[in-house]
C-alpha positions in Angstrom: 121.9 -50.9 255.7 124.0 -50.6 252.6 122.6 -50.5 249.0 123.4 -54.2 248.5 121.3 -55.2 251.5 118.4 -53.0 250.5 118.3 -54.5 247.0 118.4 -58.0 248.5 115.5 -57.2 250.7 113.6 -55.6 247.9 114.0 -58.6 245.6 112.6 -60.8 248.4 109.8 -58.4 249.1 108.8 -58.3 245.4 108.8 -62.1 245.1 106.7 -62.3 248.3 104.3 -59.7 246.9 103.8 -61.7 243.7 103.2 -64.9 245.6 100.9 -63.3 248.3 98.8 -61.6 245.6 98.7 -64.8 243.6 99.8 -62.9 240.4 100.1 -65.1 237.4 101.7 -64.9 234.0 100.7 -61.8 232.0 99.3 -59.9 235.0 100.7 -56.3 235.5 102.4 -55.0 238.6 101.2 -51.7 240.1 102.9 -48.5 238.9 106.4 -47.9 240.3 105.3 -45.1 242.6 102.5 -47.1 244.0 104.5 -50.3 244.5 107.4 -48.4 246.1 104.9 -46.8 248.5 103.3 -50.2 249.3 106.6 -51.9 249.9 108.0 -48.9 251.7 111.1 -48.7 249.7 112.8 -46.1 247.5 112.0 -46.0 243.7 115.7 -46.4 242.7 116.1 -49.5 244.9 112.8 -50.9 243.5 114.0 -50.2 240.0 117.3 -52.2 240.6 115.3 -55.1 242.0 113.0 -55.1 239.0 116.0 -55.2 236.6 117.3 -58.4 238.3 113.9 -60.1 238.2 113.6 -59.0 234.6 117.0 -60.5 233.7 115.9 -63.7 235.5 112.7 -64.0 233.4 110.5 -63.5 236.4 109.3 -60.1 235.2 108.8 -58.6 231.7 109.4 -54.9 231.5 107.6 -53.4 228.5 108.6 -49.8 227.6 105.6 -47.6 228.0 103.3 -50.4 229.0 104.5 -51.4 232.5 105.9 -54.4 234.2 104.3 -57.8 233.9 104.7 -61.3 235.3 106.6 -63.2 232.7 104.7 -65.7 230.6 107.7 -68.1 230.7 109.2 -69.4 233.9 113.0 -69.5 234.2 114.3 -72.4 232.3 117.9 -73.4 231.5 118.6 -74.8 228.1 121.2 -75.8 227.7 121.5 -77.3 231.2 123.5 -75.3 233.8 126.1 -78.1 233.9 126.6 -77.9 230.1 126.7 -74.1 230.2 129.3 -73.9 233.0 131.4 -76.6 231.4 131.5 -74.7 228.1 132.4 -71.5 230.0 135.2 -73.3 231.9 136.6 -74.9 228.8 136.8 -71.6 226.9 138.3 -69.6 229.8 140.9 -72.3 230.5 141.8 -72.5 226.8 142.2 -68.7 226.8 144.7 -68.8 229.7 146.6 -71.6 228.0 147.0 -69.3 225.0 148.3 -66.6 227.3 151.2 -68.9 228.4 152.4 -68.9 224.7 152.3 -65.2 224.2 153.0 -61.9 226.0 150.1 -60.0 227.4 149.8 -56.3 226.4 150.2 -53.9 229.3 147.3 -51.8 228.1 145.0 -54.9 228.0 146.0 -55.8 231.6 145.2 -52.3 232.7 141.8 -52.7 231.1 141.3 -56.0 232.8 142.1 -54.4 236.2 139.6 -51.6 235.5 136.9 -54.2 234.6 137.7 -56.0 237.9 137.5 -52.8 239.9 134.1 -51.9 238.3 132.8 -55.4 238.9 133.7 -55.3 242.6 132.4 -51.8 243.1 129.0 -52.5 241.6 128.6 -55.7 243.7 129.5 -53.8 246.8 127.1 -51.0 246.0 124.2 -53.4 245.3 123.8 -52.4 241.7 123.2 -56.0 240.8 122.0 -55.7 237.2 125.1 -53.7 236.2 127.3 -56.0 238.3 126.2 -59.0 236.3 127.1 -57.2 233.1 130.5 -56.1 234.5 131.3 -59.6 235.8 130.7 -61.0 232.4 132.8 -58.2 230.9 135.7 -59.1 233.2 135.6 -62.8 232.0 135.1 -61.7 228.4 138.3 -59.6 228.7 140.2 -62.6 229.9 139.2 -64.6 226.9 139.9 -61.6 224.6 143.5 -61.6 225.9 144.1 -64.8 224.1 143.5 -63.0 220.8 142.0 -66.2 219.5 139.0 -65.1 217.3 137.2 -68.5 217.7 137.4 -68.5 221.5 136.1 -64.9 221.5 133.3 -65.8 219.1 132.2 -68.9 221.1 132.4 -67.1 224.4 130.2 -64.2 223.1 127.6 -66.8 222.1 127.5 -68.0 225.7 126.9 -64.5 227.2 123.1 -64.4 226.9 122.7 -67.7 228.7 125.4 -66.8 231.3 123.6 -63.5 232.0 120.3 -65.4 232.6 122.1 -68.0 234.8 123.8 -65.3 236.9 120.6 -63.4 237.3 118.9 -66.5 238.6 121.7 -67.0 241.1 121.2 -63.5 242.4 117.7 -64.5 243.4 119.0 -67.2 245.7 120.2 -64.5 248.1 121.1 -66.7 251.1 123.1 -69.1 248.9 124.8 -66.5 246.6 128.6 -66.7 246.8 130.5 -63.5 246.7 133.6 -64.5 244.8 135.4 -61.2 244.9 138.5 -62.5 246.6 138.7 -65.3 244.0 138.4 -62.8 241.1 141.1 -60.7 242.6 143.4 -63.7 242.8 142.5 -64.7 239.3 143.6 -61.3 238.0 146.8 -61.4 240.0 147.6 -64.9 238.7 147.2 -63.6 235.1 149.4 -60.6 235.8 152.1 -62.8 237.4 152.0 -65.2 234.5 150.9 -68.0 236.8 148.5 -69.6 234.3 148.3 -73.0 236.1 146.9 -71.1 239.1 144.6 -69.1 236.9 143.2 -72.3 235.4 142.5 -73.7 238.9 140.8 -70.5 240.0 138.6 -70.6 236.8 137.5 -74.1 237.8 136.8 -73.0 241.4 134.7 -70.1 240.2 132.6 -72.3 238.0 132.0 -74.9 240.7 131.4 -72.5 243.7 
């Protein structure tokens, strides 16, 4: 089984462990070595799964103290609909700006590198780093607009987007791998097909 599949299984195993042991907010998980042994998984795989659950507010990792069940369940404020609508509006506005200016070759190369890194991390099952790299790819699209207000507003969405994407990773059976869509989005921007890019942005936010 590849790394991605192992992390998927470990996230599920951890959630099951918490439920079966009836762990509640504030209670501490066993030490990493003990938990890895009990779940019969590698420590690096366990560490990756814990990162995702931490990003999703399921777990609270406290440096030097251990890992605890979070006091606050996952909540989305603003609502998911409001968050994704704001994201879509800003990304679409950014590609509209691109239609009025010439993209810098160096910036397009950086965008391609960000896309490659995103896809690689997803394939390897490094989900916590994947989420960061996915947001970095979208942030670079907005940055191409060179509009300081769009960039500022998108930066303000990043913490909520990170929380939302982390929660989506927990829904392993329903999680949509949009790698092909992201590749097409990059190609549309490079080709200057900004109408297609806007459609792909909408599709990504509603998939």
